[in-house]
Residue, then its C-alpha position, 0 to 999 in steps of 0.5 A: x970900079x967903084x966911083x967916088x962917094x957922094x953925099x947920097x952914097x955917104x948918107x946911105x952908108x951911115x943909115x945902113x949902119x944905123x939900121x935903116x931898112x929903107x936905106x938898105x933896101x935902096x942900096x940892094x936895088x942899086x946893086x941889083x940894077x947895076x947902079x954905080x952908087x950900090x958899088x960905092x956904098x958897098x965899097x965904103x962899108x966893105x971893111x965890116x964884111x965877114x961878121x955874119x954866118x952864111x947858110x945856103x939852102x938848096x935842093x930840087x923844086x918842090x921840097x919845101x925849101x922856103x918853108x924850112x928857111x921860114x922855120x929857121x928864121x923864126x927859130x933864130x929870131x926867137x933865139x935873139x938873132x937877127x936874120x937876113x934872107x936872100x931868096x932867089x926866084x926865077x926871073x919873070x919872062x915878061x918883066x925880068x923881075x923876080x916872081x916873089x913866091x919866096x917872100x909870100x911864103x915866108x911871111x911868118x918870118x917877116x912878121x917876126x921882126x928883125x928879119x929882112x927878106x929880099x927876093x931877087x931874080x936870077x935874070x938868066x944866071x944859071x947856077x941857082x944864085x943871082x949874080x948880085x946875091x953875094x953883094x946883097x949878102x954883104x950889105x945884110x952883113x954890114x947892116x948887122x944881121x947875124x945870120x944871112x940865109x941864101x935860098x936858091x931857085x929850085x933848079x936841082x942839079x944846077x944849084x951847086x954854086x951856093x956852096x961857093x957863097x955859104x959857110x954851110x950848105x943845107x940840101x933839102x930833099x923830099x919824098x916828092x923830089x923824085x930820085x933823090x939819090x940820083x939828084x945827090x950823085x949829080x953834084x949836090x952830095x958833093x956840096x952838102x954839109x947837112x942833108x934834110x929830108x923834108x915832109x918826113x911825114x909822107x910815104x917814102x921819107x924813111x926810105x929816101x933818108x936811108x938811101x941817101x945815107x947809104x950813098x954817103x957811106x959809100x962815098x969817098x971820105x971828105x977832106x977834114x973828115x966832115x960827114x954830112x948828117x941825114x936829118x928828117x923834118x916837117x918844116x911846116x910844123x916846125x918838126x925837126x927844125x931844132x935838130x937841123x939848126x943843131x947840125x948847122x952849129x955843129x958844122x960851124x964849130x968844125x969849121x972854126x977849127x984849124x983855120x978851115x973857115x978862113x980857108x973856105x972863105x978865101x976859096x969863095x973869094x977866089x970863085x967870086x972874083x973869077x965869076x965877076x971877071x967872066x961877066x965883066x969880060x963877056x959884057x965888054x966883048x958883046x958891047x964892042x962895035x961889030x961883036x954881035x955881027x961877028x958872032x952871027x958870022x961865026x955861028x953860020x961858019x960853024x953851022x956850015x962846017x967851015x969852022x970848029x966851035x973852038x976856032x970860032x970862040x978863039x976868034x971871037x975872044x980875040x976881039x977883046 
């Protein structure tokens, strides 16, 4: 629960609305570190959330997601839009922080001005997005960034959670990504709204695009009838980027009809609340006196065959 506003948090909220990037960065740091000031600041601004378009970019490692995000950001700045980027990097095993590779690769977008890039650490959170990433996107939204881009950590089949945060989910593949069709079958196909075969100047790109298109043709029709286009791009040279953005706009136009965007964001809000409740309950459980000792005892009981995992989990849950 958010605490009361203080002079510091009230000032931060006012400065964020005024376009102060330093105040925005400080509030994001509060959110990442679990500082109550971050929640208080966001709570005071939350009535303004919902104006930004949100685009998720996901896919296996090495396919050029950061390069494509950079190219999209530069293109949107050239069109006069402001862009906020939440780049989720792997957690450093030593410091617990982000490795910051995305921020280095996106320097051209940052140099364009009107672009705010924040690298975040997963901190062990499976699924591609850091737990606080949606709060950060909300802050970028209220700060006036017209487009918020999520780029997820390259974890392949575990990347589907981005679809619970973005209006449009863009899945990136490349000839070097291995069996792209198999990756699509594992869950990415179900969440993809636009599919991009990046590095399309390399051998195997046309075959990969054809295989993915064939899989989509054989798949059951999606509710509402949207069929993800399969596009080719060479993001490092900007080739195909206008076509990718055109597909994103077409999907947004499709969402705008028949209340689809409102329904989508409603389901996103439910998924987000469920995730936050799970996180809060787990944190509360393991913070209780004796809980970790009880866990060790139950692990030993399961390993010895004296108790089933389900029974052990139920006993641990009863500690709440």
